[in-house]
C-alpha positions as MATLAB code, in Angstrom:
seq = 'MVTRATGRPPGVLPFYVAEEDPPAKRRILTAALSLFVRDGLCETSVRDIARASGFTNPALFKHFRSKDDLARYLFERCYLELADLVTRAIASEPRFGRKLRAVIDDYMAALDRDTDSILYVHDGLRHFWPQMSDSVRRRSIVAELRRLLELGRAEGQVTSDIDLQLLTTAWLGTFQQFARFRYFGEFRQPTAGLANALEALLTKMVRP';
ca = [
      17.502   -1.876   25.541;
      15.518   -1.851   22.286;
      16.378    1.124   20.096;
      15.652    2.140   16.528;
      17.254    4.772   14.362;
      15.043    7.833   13.873;
      15.168   11.150   12.095;
      15.151   13.051   15.398;
      18.250   14.993   16.332;
      20.248   13.349   19.165;
      18.862   14.144   22.582;
      15.440   15.228   21.306;
      12.638   13.370   23.061;
       9.947   11.611   21.010;
       6.584   13.381   21.186;
       5.038   10.655   23.366;
       7.560   11.294   26.125;
       7.028   14.400   28.269;
       9.832   16.574   29.581;
       8.590   15.992   33.151;
       8.610   12.192   32.752;
      11.230   10.518   34.993;
      13.990    8.488   33.232;
      12.354    5.148   34.057;
       9.055    6.167   32.448;
      10.819    7.555   29.363;
      12.687    4.296   28.776;
       9.636    2.179   29.482;
       7.592    4.121   26.907;
      10.209    3.951   24.163;
      11.012    0.284   24.781;
       7.343   -0.704   24.941;
       6.421    1.052   21.718;
       9.277   -0.565   19.833;
       8.353   -4.020   21.163;
       4.643   -3.598   20.461;
       5.424   -2.773   16.847;
       8.127   -5.381   16.376;
       6.571   -8.337   18.201;
       2.901   -7.461   18.621;
       0.853   -6.338   21.610;
      -0.235   -9.829   22.724;
       3.248  -11.325   22.258;
       4.953   -8.636   24.366;
       4.986   -9.261   28.108;
       5.639   -6.963   31.040;
       8.865   -8.874   31.597;
       9.931   -8.176   27.970;
       9.319   -4.444   28.465;
      11.209   -4.457   31.796;
      14.142   -6.290   30.281;
      14.317   -4.002   27.214;
      14.022   -0.802   29.258;
      16.533   -1.888   31.888;
      14.043   -1.525   34.727;
      12.124   -4.005   36.841;
       8.461   -4.961   36.628;
       7.601   -2.836   39.730;
       9.076    0.228   37.969;
       6.584   -0.238   35.159;
       3.651   -0.679   37.559;
       4.706    2.515   39.348;
       3.744    4.477   36.233;
       1.037    2.271   34.650;
      -1.572   -0.034   36.202;
      -0.967   -2.754   33.633;
       0.526   -3.523   30.243;
      -2.872   -2.722   28.680;
      -2.886    0.651   30.427;
       0.574    1.386   29.019;
      -0.421    0.211   25.554;
      -3.583    2.318   25.550;
      -1.671    5.389   26.769;
       0.817    5.041   23.929;
      -1.922    4.501   21.343;
      -3.799    7.626   22.369;
      -0.644    9.781   22.274;
       0.409    8.357   18.881;
      -3.076    8.585   17.404;
      -3.589   12.197   18.402;
      -0.162   13.154   16.992;
      -1.041   11.589   13.648;
      -4.526   13.101   13.642;
      -3.029   16.554   14.286;
      -0.529   15.977   11.462;
      -3.299   15.172    8.970;
      -5.505   18.034   10.110;
      -2.729   20.617    9.956;
      -1.559   19.431    6.544;
      -5.053   19.607    5.047;
      -5.605   23.075    6.526;
      -2.258   24.372    5.218;
      -3.251   24.516    1.558;
      -6.295   25.882   -0.341;
      -7.074   23.205   -2.924;
      -7.450   19.428   -3.157;
      -4.241   18.554   -4.975;
      -2.002   20.695   -2.778;
      -3.745   19.491    0.367;
      -3.081   15.871   -0.620;
       0.572   16.609   -1.282;
       0.902   18.328    2.095;
      -0.543   15.230    3.811;
       1.907   12.974    1.938;
       4.933   15.171    2.698;
       4.090   15.421    6.381;
       3.325   11.701    6.603;
       6.662   10.824    5.007;
       8.473   13.145    7.434;
       6.680   11.491   10.340;
       7.718    8.061    9.077;
      11.332    9.179    8.925;
      11.085   10.678   12.404;
       8.893    8.218   14.330;
       8.194    5.092   12.285;
       7.052    3.055   15.266;
       4.380    5.544   16.284;
       2.829    5.545   12.814;
       2.783    1.770   12.579;
       1.385    1.439   16.074;
      -1.581    3.605   15.130;
      -2.249    1.619   11.959;
      -1.925   -1.735   13.702;
      -3.822   -0.762   16.850;
      -6.884    1.041   15.463;
      -9.180   -2.003   15.504;
      -8.230   -2.923   19.067;
      -8.008    0.480   20.732;
     -10.526    2.684   18.885;
     -13.566    1.388   20.824;
     -11.739    2.200   24.074;
     -11.010    5.828   23.173;
     -12.909    8.687   24.798;
     -15.453   10.734   22.796;
     -13.001   13.610   22.644;
     -10.422   11.400   20.888;
     -12.973    9.746   18.620;
     -14.071   13.208   17.403;
     -10.551   13.639   16.021;
     -11.196   11.119   13.271;
      -8.483   10.714   10.618;
     -11.014    8.792    8.489;
     -13.376   11.759    8.598;
     -10.553   14.188    7.688;
      -9.587   12.143    4.597;
     -13.223   11.774    3.580;
     -13.711   15.553    3.769;
     -10.610   15.967    1.635;
     -12.092   13.596   -0.984;
     -15.382   15.464   -0.790;
     -13.532   18.679   -1.594;
     -11.787   16.928   -4.479;
     -15.117   15.757   -5.815;
     -16.554   19.298   -5.589;
     -13.503   20.533   -7.570;
     -14.002   17.833  -10.175;
     -10.775   16.036   -9.221;
     -12.378   12.930   -7.702;
     -14.564   10.422   -9.488;
     -18.285   10.334   -8.792;
     -18.514    6.702   -9.920;
     -17.089    5.215   -6.693;
     -18.510    5.581   -3.173;
     -16.483    8.069   -1.089;
     -16.279    5.664    1.856;
     -14.686    3.078   -0.427;
     -12.193    5.643   -1.750;
     -11.360    6.664    1.815;
     -10.765    3.030    2.750;
      -8.538    2.523   -0.283;
      -6.430    5.562    0.620;
      -6.076    4.490    4.271;
      -5.079    1.003    3.233;
      -2.441    2.383    0.869;
      -0.918    4.587    3.596;
      -0.892    1.681    6.010;
       0.684   -0.860    3.678;
       3.261    1.689    2.495;
       4.353    2.319    6.054;
       4.585   -1.387    6.820;
       6.607   -2.200    3.653;
       8.932    0.706    4.388;
       9.404   -0.582    7.917;
      10.621   -3.881    6.438;
      13.011   -2.082    4.084;
      11.132   -2.811    0.866;
      11.435    0.814   -0.287;
      14.974    2.149   -0.439;
      14.387    5.102   -2.792;
      14.912    8.673   -1.588;
      11.984   10.133    0.330;
      11.208   12.736   -2.340;
      10.887   10.111   -5.053;
       8.672    7.945   -2.887;
       6.432   10.910   -2.091;
       6.046   11.656   -5.807;
       5.141    8.022   -6.542;
       2.655    7.857   -3.649;
       1.015   11.081   -4.801;
       0.681    9.725   -8.325;
      -0.835    6.451   -7.069;
      -3.366    8.092   -4.706;
      -4.374   10.590   -7.408;
      -4.824    7.843   -9.985;
      -7.059    5.876   -7.587;
      -9.596    8.710   -7.409;
      -9.220   10.325  -10.826;
     -12.526   10.935  -12.693;
];
């Protein structure tokens, strides 16, 4: 069975697994997410998931109509968790700089706790976003970060010389590449130091 070390205490279920889920579904979900991130969605077969989870193909089809149905289910759960994280972090502080730091701190904690879920969102946005319902699409992480940059501009903390959509794209790309490099072990510094460096970089990118 595919496993990966996480920052969750032993015995604590990942957020994308429900308490009422039977053991087979739990193991299928965790195995599938790890394989989708490690090997890619197209490269992962139903047989791969069955082998990694320790269950048969029919066990998977008992809970999901297809591999695509399973993959879409996982993406929606992971996306909404990340969207909630960003929204809560921004709402937790009154001003631009502190809001940004709250997003970074919570994002770093999520990477320590559930790296695969963060990477799956970043890697799957282009494929899955058009398939999401209107209720999910209204929970736009892009829109949340743009509003944060708009606040920063109103406070005089964000340059007016660069289009806000371009700044939003630059921030999103930085978060995505940081997560991917960390997944591959390129960053070995303590989390606090990495958070400070990421904050300095993102701030420098938008500074007037």
